[in-house]
C-alpha positions, 0 to 999 in steps of 0.5 A: 033586119035593124037599119043601119042609121038606127040610131039611140033615142036620146033623153029629149025623144020619145021612143016609139017601139018596145026596143027603143023604150028598152034603149032609152031606160038602159040609158037612162039607168047607166047615167043615173047610175054614173051620176051616183058614183060621181056623188057618193065618191065627192061626199066621200072625199069631204067625209074624209076632208072633214073628219081631217080637219076635225082631227087638226081642231082636236089637235090644235086644242090639245096644244093650247090647253097644255100651253094654258097649263090646263090638264085636259081631263080635269077639264072634261070632269069640270064640264061633267059637274 
């Protein structure tokens, strides 16, 4: 029978038997999965934000070119020459 006071080993403790080692590894894997999910969410949010900023920048450039009387298509043709 297992001891009622038995606790899960923490990251700072060294597991003493196979069951403790299994629990230890499972806890580490769960922590890694949680961190990976947090990082993934953060990265996706930043990519979405960057995409929105690029869209805003493209619109601003288009507006400036229109105010200056420059045709965006002809400006692109000039650059490719």
